[in-house]
Structure formats: structure tokens, C-alpha cells
N, C-alpha and C positions, 0 to 999 in steps of 0.2 A: 503493500499499499505506500501511498504518498507519505505517510505518517512515518514509516519504517524508512524511506529514501532520506527524508530530511533528517531523522537521526543518524542515518549513517554519514550523510554529508558533516552532520555536526562532529560526529567522533573522529572522520579523517581529517577535519579542519584543527582539532584539538592535539591529536597524538603527537605532532612534532613540538607544538609549545609546551605540552606537559612534559615530555622527555627532555626537554632542554632545560625546563625549569627544575626537573628533579635530577639533572645529571651529575651534580656534586653531591647527592645523597647516597648514600652505601646502601645497596639492596634494592635497585631499581632495574635488575638485571630484567625482568619479565617485562617492562616498558622497553628497554633496548632492544630485547629480542624480539618483541612485536614490530618495534620499527624496524629493525635490520631483516627482520623476515618480509615484511610488505614493501620496505623500501621506499623512499620520498617520491620516486618515480611512477611508482605503482599507486599510491595513494593519490599523487596530484593526477593520475591519468584516469583515474575512478572519478575523483571528484570533477574533473574536466568533463567526463561522460555525463554525469548528474547534472550538472550547471546547463549543458546544451537544452534540457529539458527543464529544469527547475528555475524559477526564477531566483537570483543570487540574492535577492534583497529579504528573501522568506526565510524564517528561521522557525525551528522546532518550538512551539510554546508550551509549558507546562501550567497545568493548573488553570486551564480557560474554560468557557462554558463550551459544551458540544456545537453551538450555533457558530461560537467565533471560532473553533477548531475546524468545523465544515467549511467555513468561509475562506480561513487560511488555506486549507488543503484545494478549494476550488480555484483560488487564485495564485497557488504556489506554481501550477504548469505554465510555462510561457505560452503566449498568446500566438497562433499560428501554427501548433505542435498537432493539434486534433481540432478540426472544423467543428466537430459535434460539441465538445468539449467548450469550445468557443460560443456556440450558439447558446447551451445550458448556462454557461456562467452569466449571459447577458440576462437570459431568462429569469436566473436566480438574483441577480443585480436588481430587475424590476420588480420582482416579486418583493424582495425586502424593502426597497422603496414603497412600495406601494403599503406594506404592514405598517411601516411608521408614520407614512403619512395619514393613514386611517387613525391611527392611533393618537396622532395629534388633533385631527379633526375631533376625534370622539372627546378627548381631553378638553377641547374649546367649547364644543356644545354642551356639554355637561358640567363644565367649570370643575374640571377634578385636574388639580395641578400636579398632583401626585402620581399620576397615570404613567405607567411606562411597559415597554415591552420586553418580557423575557423569555426565554426558551429553556424547555426540559427535554430531556429524552423520552420522558414518557409521555408528556402533552405535548409538546411541539411548542409551537410560538403561542403564548396568552398575554392578555392584559393585566395587571396588577396595579392595584392602587391601595392607599389606606383606607381602611375600613369607616374611618369619621367622613370620608368625603362621599359614599354612596349614598344617593338619593338626596342630595342637596341641590340636583338640577341645575338649569340653566338660568 
């Protein structure tokens, strides 16, 4: 999956830096062995192949909502790699814009200042507000 590709790119990028930082420390033979086994040229070649498909500015994020993670994954593949993905990406963006615009409109119409869009794995996109604002009307 794209999540694993982003993770692999992060590891490949970090191995030389970690190995260099730990070089003076005794007992880092495992890191040295890994770096020597893979070799900087192989690591760089793998990273270059990943970067052909994956946007270089995208990083693997930890502890983000499923909606944010999904959005990161959708936009991590470079435009033009897969025409169908480009179409889906455009539709996904349009749907998200409509969800947030509708939420804003509902908030204004019913004078709900705390209304926000959230996403859960179980329920998908939902609207949430403070209980005190329910029923106060426009």
C-alpha cells in the first residue's frame, strides 16, 4: 500500500543519517551491517524509484485521523501516473469541498458556531456541535 511505500521511503532516508550519528558509539554494528549490506547506491536507487511515483513533499504521518491519512494517500501519488487516480482525486476533492461548504451553510442557517465536520472509521463524515447549541435556531 502507499502507506508502506511512504514508510519505506522514510526508513531509506533515515538510515544513512542514523548510521552517521551513531558512528562514534560502540555497538552499532547492526546499523553498519545494514548500511553496508544495502549500500548507499542501492538505497538511493530505491528512493529514486519511489520518488518517480510518490510526491517528494509527502511524509508518512503518525496519529492522524483516517480522513486525513486517506487524503494524504490520495494525493501522495504524483499527478499523471494514473489517469483514473487523477479523476478520482479530483472527485474526492470536490466531494470534500461540498461537505465542508454544506456544514458551513448549516452552521450559518441554524446559528451553530461550534459546528464542525469530523470523520470516524465507523460512521464516515458527520457533523458535530456542542449540545447547548442544538435547537437555538436561526
